[in-house]
N, C-alpha and C positions, 0 to 999 in steps of 0.2 A: 251635528258637530263633525267637522272634518278631521282627518287623521293628521293634518299638518298643512302648512303652506309652503309651496315650492315655486321657485322662479326659474323658468326655462329661457335660456339665452342662445339664440342662433340667428344668423342673418338670412338663412334659407327659410322663407315663410312656410312653405309646404311641410318641410320636415319638422319645424318648430311646432306648428299647429297639430300635426299628427301625433307627435310625442306628448304634447300637452293633453290631447284628448285621451290617450291611453292612460295617462297618470290620473286624470280627473275621474275616469271610470273606476279607479281603485279607491276613490273616496278622499282624494287630496284636493285642496284648493290650489289652483295653478294660475300664476301670473306669467306674462310673456314680455320679452325684450329682444329687440333686433340688433342691439349693439352694446358695447361695454359701458358707454356713457349713461344710457338709460338704465342699465342694470344697477350701477352704483347709486344713481338718483333714487331708484325705487327702494333700495336697501336703507338709504338715509331716512326715508319717510315711513317705512314699515318694519317694525321690530318683531313682527310675528313670523317672518320668513325663517324656516328652519334649514332649507337646502336650496342651493343654486346649482343647476345643471347647465354647464357652459361649454360652448364650442371652443376648441383650441384656437381656431382662426376666425377672427372678427375684423370688421373693416377699420375700427379705430384703435383697438388694443389687442394684444395676444391674450389667450385664455389664461396663460401662466401669470401675466401681469394683473389680470382681473383677480385671480386667486390670491396673489400677494396683498392686493389692496383690501380685499374682503377680510382676510385673516388679520390684517393690521388694525381694523376698526370694528369688526363684528366677530368676536372670538367664538361665539356659540353657533355661528352659521357654518354648516358643512358645505363643501363644494365637490361636485363630481365633474370632471372634465371628459369631454368626448370628442372624437375625431374620426375622420374618414380613413386616415392612414396611421394607425398607431403602431409604435414599436415598444419593445421591452424597455429600452433605454429612456424613451420619453415618459413611459409610465412610472419608472423608478424616480425620475427627476421630479415629476409632478407630485408624487407621494411625499418626497422629501420637502417640498415647498408647502405641504399641508393639505393636499387634496385627499378627500376620503377615498376616491377611486379614480381610475382612468380607464374608460371603456371605449370600444370601437363602434361606430355607427354600423348598424346591420346586425349587431348582436341580438339574440332572441329577446322578445318582450319580457318573457318570464325571468330571464337572467337580470335584465335591467331593473325590473320591478323589485326583485329581491334585494338588489344593491341599494335602490332608493329607500326601501323600508328600513334597512339597517342604518343608513345614513341619517334618516329622520329620527330614528330611535336614539342614536348617539347625540344628535343636536338637541333633542328635547331633554335628554338626561343632563347635558352640559348646561342648558338653560336653568334647569332646576337647581343644579349645584351652585351656579352663579347667584340665583335668587336667595339660596340659603346663606351664601357667603355675605351677601348684601344685608340680609336680616341680622346676621351675627354681628356685622360691623355696626349696624344701626343700634342693636341692642346695647352695646357698650360705648356708643359714641355720644358726643355732646348734644346731638339731636334728640336724645332721649330725655334730656333735662328740660322739663316743661316750664314755660313761663315767659311772659313778654315784658315784665316789669323791668325798670332800669336797674334795680339792685341785683336781680338774678342775671341779667344780661351782662352787667359789669363783672360779676363773679365768673361767669362762663368765659368771658374774654381774657380774664386774668389766668384762668386755668389753661386756656389754649396757648398762651404765651410761654408758660413753663413746660408744657407737655413735650415739645421736641427736644428739650434739654435732658441732662441726667441729674439735675438738681434734686436733692431731697425736698419733699413737700410735706408740710404740716397742715392738715385740713381740720379746721375748728368749726364747731357748730353744735346746736342742741340735738338731742336724740330725735331721730325721725326726719331730719332735714335732707338726707340723701348724701351723706359724706362718702359712703362707699361707691355710690354711683359716680361721683366726681372722680374718685380714685381710679375706677375702671375706665372712665372716659379719658383721663390723662394718660393712662397706660396705652389705651388703644390709639391715641393720636401721637404716640412716641415712636422712636426707631426700634423699640423693643416689642412692638405690638404682636409680632409673630412668635414671641417667646412667652413663657408662662406668666400668668398673673395669679399669685397665691395670696389669699386673705386669711388672717387669723385674728380672732377676737381675744385680746389679752385678758379680758375679765372672765373668760370661760374656763380657764384652767388654774389650778393651784400653781404656786411658783415653781416647784420642782418639776411638775409635769410640763409646764409651759417652756422651761429651759430645754427639756428633752425634745419637745415638739418643734421648737425653733432651730436648735443647734444639732439635734440628733445625739446618739450615744453609741458607745461600743458595747459589744456583748460582754456581760459580766460586770458592767459598770455599777450596777445596783441590783438589789433583789428583784427578780422578774425580768431583767434585761437579758433575755435568752438569745438575742440575735442583734446584729448591727442594725441601727436605724438611721436612715437619712433624715436630716432635719429640713425644715421648710426653706432655709437659706439655700441648701443644695438643690431642692426641688425648684426654686425660683431662679436658679443661676442663669444669668444673661437676661432675665426678665425683671419683674417687679414684685416686691413683697409688701403687702398692705397690712400694717399693724394697727388694727382698730382698737379703740379704748386704750391707747398707749399710757394714759395716766394711771391705769390700774397695775402697771408692771412694777414688780418689786425692785427696790433700789439696787440689790445685788445683781439682778439680771440686767438692769439698766447699764451697769458698767461694762458688761460683756457686749451689749448692743453698741455702746459707744466705740468699742474697739473695732467692730465690724465697719462702722461708718468711717472711721479714721484710716483703717489699714486694709479693709476688705478681706480680713482673715478672722477665723474663730477656731476654737478648740471644742470638739465634741466632749460630752461627759464621758470620762474614763479613757480618753485618748491622750497620747503624749505628743502628738504632732498637730500642727495647725492645718486648717483647710482653707484654701483660697477660693473666693467667689467673686462674681461680678453681678451685683444686685442693686437695683434702684429701690430706695425705701420711700414709701408714702405712709405717713402715720396720721391717725385721726384721734380726736378726743372731744368729749363734751364737757370736760373739766377746765377750770382756769389753771393752767399749768404754772403760771407765775405765782399764784396763791399756794399751789402745791410745793413750789420751791421754797417759799417763805416758811412753810410748815415742815420743811425738810423731808418731804415725801417724793420729791423729784429732783434729779440732778441738774444743776445749772448748766454744766458743760453739754450734757445731752440735749437739753432744751434748745440751746443755740445751734447745735448741729442739725437738729430736726427742723428747726424753724428758719432754715436758710431761705425758704420761700413759703409764706403763710397764705392760706386761703380761708376766709371766713364765710361759711355757707349761711345765708340769711334764714331767720325763722320765718315760718309761714305768715305769722301775724304782721310781719314787716313788709309783706308783699301780697296783701289781700286782693289786689287787682288780678292776681294770677289764679284765684280760686275757681273762677268760672271755667277757664280753659282746662285746669287740672281735673275738675269734676267731670267735664265732658270726656276727657281722655280716659278717666277711670271707668266711666259708664260704658265707653266703647270696649274697654278691656274686659270688664265683667260680663258684658252682654254675650261675649264669646265663651267666657269661662263657665258661667252658670247657665248658659243657654236661655237667656231671657231678653226679649226685645223691649227697649224703653221707648215709649212714644213721645214723651215730653218731660221737660224739667221745668217746673214752675218758677217764675221770678222770685216768689217768696222763699222757695227752697234755697236758691242761690243767696238771697239776701241774708237769711239766717246763718248760712255758712260763712259769708263774708264778715259778719258781725262777731263771730266766735273768736276766742283768743288762741286756740289750738296749741295747748301745751305739748301734744304729741306730734305736732307739725304734719307734714304731708302723709306720713304713715297713718296717723289718726284719721285724717280726711279720707284716705283710701278705704279704711275699715268702715267708716260711717257710710260712705257711698255704697259699698258692697252690702251692708246691712239694710239700707233703704231699698235697694234693688231686690233683695230677697223678700222683703215685706210687701212690696207693692203687688196688688192683684191685677190692676188694670193697665200696668205699664207706664203709669204717670208718677213722677217723683214730686211729692208735695210735702209741705212742712210737717204734717202729722206723722210722717215716717221718721222724723229726726228724734234722737234721744233728748231727754229733758235738759241735760246739761248744755246742749246746743240751743234749745228753745229759750232757756232762762239762764244765760251765762252769768248774769249779775248775782243771782242767788247762789250759784255754784261757787263763784269767786268769794263770796262773803260767808259761805257755809250756812246760809239760812235754810229753814225748813219751808216746805210748800204748805203753808198754814191756812190760807184763805179757802173758802168754799170753792171758789172758781178754780184755784190752783189744784186742789184735791180732785175736783171733778175732771179737770184736764188730764191729770196724772193717771186717773183710772181709765179714761178714754184711751190714752196713749198705750197703757198696758194691754187693754183689750184689743186694740188694733195690732199690737205686736203679737199677741196670742193667736189672732186670726190671720196673721201674715198680711195685714193690710186690707183684708176683705171687709168692706164697710157694711155690707148686708149682714154678714155673720156677726160682726161686732155690735151692730145695732140690736140684733136679736138677743145676744147675750147680755147686753146692757138693759134690755127691757124697754127700748124706745124704738120709734119708727126710724126708717132710713132718712126721711126728710128732716127729722129732729136732729139726727146725728150730723147731717150736713150743715144744719143751721148753727149748731154748737161749734163745729169746726170753723165756720165762717166767723162766728162771734169771737173766737180766740185768734183770729187772723191766720188760720192754718189752711186757707184755700188759695 
């Protein structure tokens, strides 16, 4: 493994080759170019280059111009300019244009190599930072919402349209459909993406505590308020506040939220003056808010302010064609997390998943895939690793018992396979049957 890739540019063949050889002996991979045009072409094709060492005087462009073009397109690449006749003024100018250093031909090899080492280290660090930034962007981008079905793609397109605006968004959908992921993606595609994204689950706090959490309080406002507390609206200022399970919010608190939506001001508990904020609200619910309004548990005026733009996240059962790609993505994720390599996913495994009604949606699918991966001993995901409610959804839906001899036998085999973490040899031994018999029974039940 090399210490890094370096491109040396000089129209003097002898000097270019000599410098390249010195650098190669230090463990770097070196490419060469005799002019600016070739240098820029190489950089377009090779994104592993960390450093360009470029002569100031080239036949087609100046080294300074090459430096500018490199920095405009390849921000992680460092550039060292070198010349036969360097001056302090030239060096200062080059550094201002973004050069890592400006050295004179004839400087000692040791000095040049130290400079090269520092430049490569800086370039590699910058690349790692860029990679982390890209991963962070991807983590909360629409690319993380998995699915190729028309219904999920239409939902993504709808979210993409509202993202650049400042409109309030109401995300509706069942538990486990990924409402917070949509909220995060909307924020990350908005002009507020470099500002805070603060999430709060309204069902996780009693009413009094939720009010303090969202709006904050002044010292002495109530027993135990020993200091001033900033609320989540202040923490999210200029960013986005995501109010999950908004249907659980008490009507008294709903009226204070309505004021913030209308005036962008609120009053902390125990305060006498109002606080102004600039916050975008994205709310989410798994409840039917119109039914809540009819039952006088949710304010009509707040509903219409929140639902300026509504997004309905589809249930997993309404996009069963996405289950295969979701399963493959979860397998890839957990292979890293639990350090287990999966060799194959049987067609029967996918068929059973596609036939299930998924009351817990993608969250439930993720948990079941993780469970199957933990149970498998041979790295193959097959039907026998699935829980009974997935294997026999019709019985689960009707609340029937597993009463036939075959069903009881299968349930016992399932439990034993779970106990032995999918090891069929151990399961057969504990069941008191041979391994071929176990395989035959699994095949009989359509679990192969």
